[in-house]
C-alpha positions in Angstrom: 172.9 -13.1 -16.3 169.6 -13.2 -18.2 167.4 -16.0 -17.1 164.9 -15.5 -19.8 161.7 -17.1 -19.0 163.1 -19.8 -16.7 160.6 -18.9 -13.7 157.5 -19.0 -16.0 158.8 -22.4 -17.3 159.5 -23.6 -13.9 155.6 -23.0 -12.7 154.4 -25.1 -16.1 156.7 -27.7 -14.9 155.2 -27.5 -11.3 151.6 -28.0 -12.7 153.0 -30.7 -15.1 154.4 -32.7 -12.2 151.0 -32.3 -10.1 149.2 -33.4 -13.0 151.4 -36.7 -13.7 151.4 -37.5 -10.3 147.7 -37.2 -9.8 147.2 -40.4 -11.6 150.3 -41.9 -10.8 152.1 -41.6 -14.4 155.5 -43.1 -14.9 157.1 -40.0 -15.8 156.0 -38.2 -12.8 159.5 -38.7 -11.3 161.2 -37.6 -14.5 159.8 -34.1 -14.0 161.5 -33.6 -10.5 165.2 -33.0 -11.4 164.1 -30.5 -14.2 162.0 -28.6 -11.5 165.2 -28.9 -9.2 167.7 -28.1 -11.6 165.6 -24.8 -12.8 165.1 -23.8 -9.1 168.8 -24.0 -8.6 169.4 -21.8 -11.5 167.0 -19.5 -10.4 168.7 -19.5 -6.9 165.7 -20.6 -5.4 165.7 -22.2 -1.7 163.1 -24.5 -0.4 160.7 -21.7 0.8 160.9 -20.0 -2.6 160.3 -23.2 -4.4 157.5 -24.0 -2.2 156.2 -20.5 -2.9 156.4 -21.1 -6.6 154.7 -24.3 -6.5 151.8 -23.0 -4.6 151.6 -20.0 -6.9 151.4 -22.6 -9.9 148.8 -24.7 -8.1 146.4 -21.7 -7.3 146.9 -20.4 -10.9 145.9 -23.8 -12.2 142.9 -23.8 -10.0 141.9 -20.7 -10.9 142.0 -21.0 -14.6 143.2 -24.2 -15.3 146.6 -22.8 -16.2 145.9 -20.1 -18.6 147.5 -17.4 -16.6 150.5 -19.5 -16.1 150.4 -20.0 -20.1 149.8 -16.2 -20.7 152.9 -15.4 -18.3 155.4 -17.8 -20.4 154.1 -16.7 -23.7 153.7 -13.0 -23.5 151.0 -12.8 -26.4 148.9 -15.8 -25.3 145.9 -15.1 -23.6 143.1 -17.5 -22.6 140.4 -18.2 -25.1 136.9 -16.7 -24.6 135.4 -20.0 -23.2 137.4 -22.6 -21.6 136.5 -26.1 -22.6 134.8 -28.2 -20.1 136.6 -30.4 -17.4 136.6 -34.2 -18.2 134.7 -36.0 -15.8 136.4 -38.8 -13.9 133.3 -41.0 -14.0 
């Protein structure tokens, strides 16, 4: 069975859920069933999913998600310079 880029998409959803949850967005819970469904399709158990979530979080922390985007879209790469992070102030 060809699973295409489901794993890469799952990691993007992991980060999306984290971002939405960080400011208690109403749609944060809506992402969870998608994550569960993709994890099931990939045959992930709880440990596999936890590892995937940690990988996604670390990638986001390291490069604000550009690595995840590059993995998901083969020809994408980070820009020469990342835009500044918005201040919460």
